[in-house]
N, C-alpha and C positions, 0 to 999 in steps of 0.2 A: 566711455572709459574702457580701456582694454581689459579683458578677462585674464590675459596671460600674465604671469608673474615676471618681474624683472629678472635679468640674468644675475649671476653671482651666487649668493648664498641660497637662493630659491631654485637654482637650476639643478633639478634632480633627474634630468633626462637619462643620465647614465644609470642611475639607480633603478628607474622604471624599466629600462631595457634588460637589466639583469634579473628583474623579478619575474618568476614564472607563474602565470595565473592558471589555476586549475578550475575549470567550470564544474559546477555541481548539478548539471542537467544535461539531458540529451533528448533527441526526438524519441517519442514513445516507441519502443521497439515492438516487433511483431508479436512477441510472446505476450504482450499486454494489449494487443488489439482485440476487438470484439469478434468472437466467432460468428455471432448473429449478423453483424453489420459487415463482416469480411473486410475490416479495416479498423482504424482508430475509433474508439467510442466517440460518437458525435453529440450525444445528449445524455442527460441524467436519466437513469433507469426509473427513478421515482417521479420526477416532475417534468421531464422532457426539456429542461433548460439546456441550451446549447453550451458545449464544453470546450470547443477548440479555439476560442479566442484567448489571446494572451491575457493574463490576469484573472483567469477563471480556475480556481483551485478545486480539485476533486480527488476522490479515492477510487481505486480499482481493486476488485477482489475477483479472482478467477479460481474455480475449484475443478479438480481433475479426478477422474476415476479410471484407473488403468490407461492413462494417457489421453483420455478423451475429455473434452470440456463438457461438464454437466451443469455448470452454474457459473454465472458471471454477472457482474453489475458494475456500473460507474455511478458514484453518488456525489453530488455537489455538497459542499460543506454546509450550506443552510439545511439541506435535507438530513444530513448526518446529525446536525444539532437538534432538529426536530425529533429524530428517532431516539437520540439519547435522552431527551426529555421524558420519553415514555418508559425508560428503563429505570430500575431502582438505583438510587444514589449509592447504596451499599455495594451493589454489583459492580458499578463503575469504579468505585474506590478500590475494590479488591482486584479488578482486572489491571488497573493502572499500577498498583503496588506490585502485582505479580510481574508485569512486563518490565517495570523499572529495573528489576534485578538483572535483566539481560542487556541493559545499557544500549538500547536500540539506537538512540541518537549518537552516542559516542562511537559506535562502530563505523560511522560514516568516514571519519578522519582516516582511519587505517585502511579501509577498503578503497577510498578514493586515492590515497597515496600509492597503494600497491597496484590497483587495477584501473584507475581513472574512471571513465564513464562506461566501462564494459559491464553490462547488466548481469551476465551469467554468473560471475562469482558471488553476487549478492543473494542469489536464489538457488544455489547449488546444494545447500544443506539446510536442514530445519533449524531455525533460530533457537528453538527450545531444547531439542534433543541432540542437536549436532549431527544427526544421521544424514547421509546423502539422500537427496530427494529421488535420484534415479533408482528405480526398482520399487518405490513405494506404490501401493495400490491407490492410495488416496493422498492428495496433497493440495495445498492452497498457495496462491501467489497474491501478494498485496503490493500496491504501489501508490505513491502520492504524485499527482500530476498538476501541471499548470498549463492550460491551453494545449498546445501541441507537444509539450515537453514533459518528460518524466523527471522528477526532481529527487536527488539523492539527499534525504534528510533523516536517515535512520531506516527508511524504506528505500528501495524495495526489499521484501523479505519473503521467505517461504516457511510454511509450517506443514509438517507431516501429519497425516490423519491420526496417528497414534497419540497425539497430545490432547485429543478431544476430551477425554474423561477428566484429565487434570484441570483443564480450563472450565469444564462444566460444573465442577465442584465449587467454583467461585461465584456462580450465578444463582440469584434467587429464582424461585418459581415464576414470579412475575416477569422477570427479564427473559427467562428461557421461553416462556409462553409467547412473549412478544416477538422474539427472534424466530421462533418456529412459525408464527403467523406471517412474518415477513417473507419467509421462504414459500409458504403456501400461496400468499397473495401474488407474489411476483413470478413464480416459476412453475407451480403445479407439477412437481416432479413425480414420476412413478414410484411406488412403494420401495422397490429395490434400491433406488438411489436416494430416497428421502432420508434414511437413517444416517449415512455418512455426512450428509450436508447439514442436517439438523443438529448433529453433534459438533459442528465446526464453529470456530470463533467468527461470527459474522461481522462484528464491528470491534475494532480495537482502538 
């Protein structure tokens, strides 16, 4: 049996030709490459699971201090789920409610319509404060990826270091201690860099 529809009322070829498809993904750009690996993140920072195969979703977080990468990780979704199980439910609810007011997912439609899959406009300003990232001493980039591609689904986004205190007020001591422990376990940063990172939103 043929899979093709009969001609006539089912012939929508012209309509398909007129429809402009806008992809919501692009190859992971250099700004979200791993400084350590000198290329795309190839494995989960926590479990070493391979990431570059299609159908493997993961998150990237990169932190900068005066233009230099001082903290980065790629985390597969199973590891993220395990991490969130160790955080207090109250903290997660507060963070989710706080971020909902910035309509992260809804921003995709307008940004894709205006800029397509150009990443720079998505991370040029802090999502929360609206301030330009350029000139900030400390800032963070976040992205959601699938295998070799960055997916535009509310992310990517940027947060300036100045939003730390506001976000920290939403976290319980249990959650803050666990996130601080994550930083120490994975990165062992020197004291002068530990404070801006420990005050950052590690997981959103």
